[in-house]
N, C-alpha and C positions, 0 to 999 in steps of 0.2 A: 728174724730172718730167717725163712725155708727157702729150701735148694733139691733141689732134683738129686736125687743122688744114684740114682743110675747114669747120670753127666760126670766128667770129672767137673769139681768144684773147684769154678773159676773164683769164688769168692772169696773162701777162706783166709784165712787169716795167720799169715807165717808168725810160728813161735816165737817172742824174745828170749824166749830160752833155750830155744834150739844154735847150732851152732850161723853165723848171721850169713855164711856161705853155703850151708843146703842149698836153696834156692837158685832161680836167676834171679840178679840184684832190685830186674824189671821188675819181674810178683813179690821181691820184696817191699818196696818201693813204691807201689802200688798206691793211691790217694786212698785214703780212707773216709773223706771230710773233706766238703769242694775248699775249704780253708786253705788242703795241700794242693787242689787241683792245679796244676799251668795249663794257661794258656783258653780258648773260649770265651774270655770273658763278656763277648758279645750276648752269648749263650746264657752263662753259671754266674755270672757278678751277680754281683748282690741287689737282689729285687727285680732281677729281669725275669720276664716271664717262665719260663723253663725250667731255672734252678726254684722259682714259686711254689709251681706247678709238681715240682719233685717234692720239695717239703712237706708240704701241703697232704699231698699224696693222692694227687687231683690227677693225674698223667693219663692223655686217651693214649691211643693205641698211638707206636711212632715209630718211623725207621728214622734212626742213625745213619748217614752216610758222610762218608770222610775217608783219607789215605791211610795207610795202618798207624799207628802209635799215634793219634790225634784225638784219642779218651773216648770212643767208643765205648767198650767193653767196661770201661773205670765210672760211668757215666750209669750202666745198668746197674753196678752195682753200689753205687749211693741210691739210685733207686730202690733197692733190693732194705739198704738200710733205711729206709723212712716209710716204704708200704706196710701196711697192715692186711693187704690181701697175701696167698701163696705163691712165691715168688720161686718159682721154673728157671733153671741154667737148662739148652738146647742148644746143640750144633749138628750145623747142618752137612759135618765135615764130617763127624764120627758115626753122626745116627740119621736112619731113614724114616719113612712111612709108618710102619710098624710100631715103633717107639712112639711116635709123634698122636697115633691113635688110643695108646694106652693113656699117653701124657692128656689128652683132650677128654679120656673118657673119667680118668680121675677129677679132671677141673670141670665135669656135667656135676659127678657126685659131690664133687663141694660144698657147687653153689646150693644143690638141692637140699643138701643136710646141715651144711651149716652156713649159710646165707652171705660166703665168703666167695671172694672170687679170686683169679688166677691171674698173676704176670707172669706170662710168660716170654723168656729172651729168647732170641733166635740168632747168635750167633752165622757171620755170614749167610745169612739169606738166599743170596743170590745163587748158591749151590744148588738150591731147591728148581727142578722145573718150573714152569708156567703150570703144569698138572698138581703135580704136587702142590704147589700155590696156595690152590685152589681149598686144601685140605686144610684151610686156616678160617676160611672165609664166612661159614655159617654162625660159624663159634665167636668171632669178634664183631659181627652181623645181632646174635640173641645177647652179648655183655659176656659170656662165660667166657672171654680171656679178654688183657688187655696185651696185645702183643706189642712188645720190644723187637724191634727188627736190626741188626746192625751190617752193614753192606759197603766195601771200598769198593764194589759199582755204580754206574749208575742208573738208579730205582726207577727210571720213565723206561729204559730198556730191562731190566732186568727182575723187576717186581709187576706180578701181574695189574691192570688198571685198575678192577672193585676193592682191593685193598689200598693202594695207591688212594683211593681215594674216600678212606676209610681212617687214613690215617697222616699226622703231621709230620712232614719230610723237614728232619733235622739238618742243617748241613753243617758239616766241621772240619776245619783249614788246619792244612800243616802248620805245628807249630812253631812260632817261630823265637826270632835270635833270642830277645826277655823269659820267655819261660823256657826256651831250651838252655837258657844260662840258669833259669827257676830250680829246676831239677836238677843239673849236675850238681852246684854248692846245696844241695839238699844231701845228694849219693856221697858228696866228699866230706859234711859236717856229722851228718848222721853217724851216731858212734853205737848205737843198738843193730840199726838194720841196714846201714851204709857202708863206706869204707872209709869210715875213720880209722882206725882199724891205721891203716896201710901208713899215714901219715901223705900223704900226697899233696904234692906245690903242682898246679896246671896252670902252664906257662900261658900268656894269654893268646899267643900260636896256636897253641896247643887249643885251648878253647874249643877256636877258628877252625881249624881240622877238625875238630871231634862236629861240629855244627853243622859243618857242609859235609860229612860221612853222613849225617844221622837224615839231612835231606828233610827236615819239620818231623821224622819220627823221634817221639820219645819215647820210644821202646829201644830202638836202633842205638839213640844216643847211650843209653843205659849199659847198656849188652858190647857197646864198643869201649866205653868209659873201663866197665869191667877188667874185659881181655887188657885192655894197656893198662889198667892199674898192677895185671898179677906178672906183666913184662917185664914190667920197668924195674931197673938196677935200684939197689939200695945202696944209699953211701953211709960214712964214716958215720952220720950222726942219725943214723937213720930211718932217713927222709927218702922216700922216691918224688924224683924230681920229671917229671911228665911236662916235654918238650915238643917241636913239631917233627923233630928226626924221631923220635918214640914214640908218637902216634904214627908216621909214615912207613916204619919198621913196624911197626906189629900188625896193621891192617891193610887188606888187600884192597885193591881197588874195588869202589863203592859203585855196585850194580844199578843202573837207572833203573828207576819207579817205571815200569815200561807192563803193559799185558796189553797184548796183542790182540785180543780180544774184546779187550776191554775197554773204560771211558779213557785214557791217555792215549791209547792208540785212536779212536777218533778224536781227540782233540790236537795230537802231534800232525796226523797230517790236516787238520783244519787249518792250522796254522803255516803248515807248508802250503797250502794251495792258497791262501790269503796273501801270502807272502810274494810270491810268484805273480800273482793276480797283479797285486799293484806293484807290480814290477821294482820289488827290492827283491836283488841279488841276496845279501849278506844273509837278510831275516830269513831266504828259503834253503842259504843252503845249512842255516845253525837247524832248522828242522830237522833238512834230512838227514844231517848230523847225528844229532840228538836222535834220530827215527834208528838209524843204521845200528849206530850203540847199544840202541832198544834189544837189539836183536829182529826189528822188524823182516821179515822177508820183502828182499829187494825188486822180486816178481811185483810186488802187489806194489809196491811204490811207479814202476814201469806203469803199470795199465796203470792207473791215474795220472802220470805224466803224457801219454798218450791221448788220455780223454781232454785234459786240459790244453793239449794243444787244438783239438777241435771248438772245447767250448767256449774259453778265453782268448785264444788267438786267433783261428779260425782266419777267413781271407785276410784278414793286416797280412798274410808272414805264413803262406801253404808250405813254409818252408820247415814252418814249427813240428808237424805233424811228424814230416818227413825225417825228422830227426830224432823225435820222442820213438818213431814206430824203430830208426838202428839204435837207440839206447835200447830198446824194448830185446830185441832182438841179441845184442851186445851182452843183455845180464846175463840171459840167456847161457850162451855162448861159454861168455868168461869165468861168472862164479864169483862169489866176497873170494880173498875183498877188494881186487881190483876193480869190482863193477863198480862202486861208491864214485867212482873216475869216471867212469860212463854217467853214471847217475850225477854226479856234479856238474861235468858236461851242457848234459839236458838240461838238467835245472836250470843254470847260469842264462843257455841261449832261451830258455823260453820265457824268461825272467827279462830279458834286456828288449824282447820282439815287441811290437803295436801290439795292442790289441783291438779284439772285435768281436763279442758277443755273438754277432747277428744273425748266427745260422742257427744258433743253439737257441736265441728267443723265439725265432722264428719259429723254429718246429715246437716250440711247446706254446708258444699261441695258432700255434695251424692242428694241435693235436688237438685242442680244446675244443674249435671251429667240428673236427671231425667228428668230439664225443656228444657235443650239444644238437647239433643239427643230425648225428646218426650218419646212414650209408644214403647218400647223395649220389643220386645217379650221373655217373657221367656223360657228358655231353655228349651228344651225338658228332660232332664234325670233329674228336679227339677217339673217338672209336676207329677200330681197326678192323675194315673191311676186308676177311679170310676168307670168306665166303660165298658163291652169287646171290645164297637166300639174304646173306646179312646185307650186303648190298643195295636188296631189295628192300630192307627194313630202316634204308636209309642213313649205316653207319658209313660214318668217315665223309659224310657229304658235306660240300662248304667248305672241309681241311683247307688249306692254303698253304703250300710247301713252301718254306723259308725262304732253301737256296735258292728256287726260280721265283720269287715272290717278296725282295727284301723286307717288304712295308708291313709282311706279314706280323711278323713279333709283336710289333708294336702295336697294332690294331685286332689279332686274335684274341679270343678269350680264353683262357686256360683254366676258371675257375666254373664250380656248378652255377646254374643264374642265380641263386638264394647265397652267394655269397660273391658275386660280381662286384670288384673293386676293391674286394679285401685286399690290404699291403701285410707281408709276413716278414719278409726279406729285406730289412733299411738298416744295410753298412754303414759304419762310424766308426773308421780307425781316432787311437789314438796313443 
């Protein structure tokens, strides 16, 4: 296994001869084989395509996408163990384009002189902007490198389309309870690299607390367990007992996984809007709370609320826009944490109103016609004859003033002749 030594070696094995506490527990217990890997069975179970591709060293460029601690880097480690290609690890956080160009230069030389490909693992590939990602493209196209990217962000937004089209996107999911328990048991019973030396007993309630804290993140689970174990009191018989109280006393409140510019940002606001649209005030309040707990800007939520009031409530209850606008002003004036009450007020009001998206749909259809038909001329009778010359050009001729001619509103045409009869606004309250 070859690793580019200019970067921190993510793949070095901890020495069993060294102190088992010299490196973090999560690093010491990083799986070194598929048998040790917990979770993602649908991807790397026996005879699954991804596992077979890695074991047979036939992997093409791939993007591993998933939340922290789900196994992206570990899969890269397993690939490194099975490939005959030169394996190079590279972090988009600690290195930049100059280092990348040097790696690519060596990869070209290696292919030309030794006929050996290079597998390039790029951790947090989303940290490269789209212009920087262009540097990979010609080398992936020529087969100089096999690109293995890891990202916590949606590749559709963060990876350039040409790279995506040449890569397999593999979605990894947060680890379930069974996988987390397997990781926990290994940590408790491993005598060389784990915590067996602490002689720990962990109650069922404490396990649940640790799983909840981890939130599907295996690395977070091991980090929390290690910290709790070190803090746990030692009984007279030398056993450290970890119960719910011990976990609660040792761990601070888990910060919810939320990136105000990333995938979860869009997921939560989507869930919030859809809950209000479906008139589910309870669901909307929950997703509102999740966003506020995660540190979302309340002004962003208020703006979406104002949009929702016109897009989804519309003329079914025009008071919705008044309330939403008032909430947006209150958020500016009050600030957090109390502004959350204003947001909850607006959320429950809008969720429980009748809904009508006719204004929104009508605008979309009218814009489509505008784009399709181009700049259709305004009919002469709708033009304003502000000068004698314009009046002489028939501007305003035939226009019927509705206040003097009540029948005009129903008989007078207000669209260009090419769109005569088109109907955009079709109200329907529900």
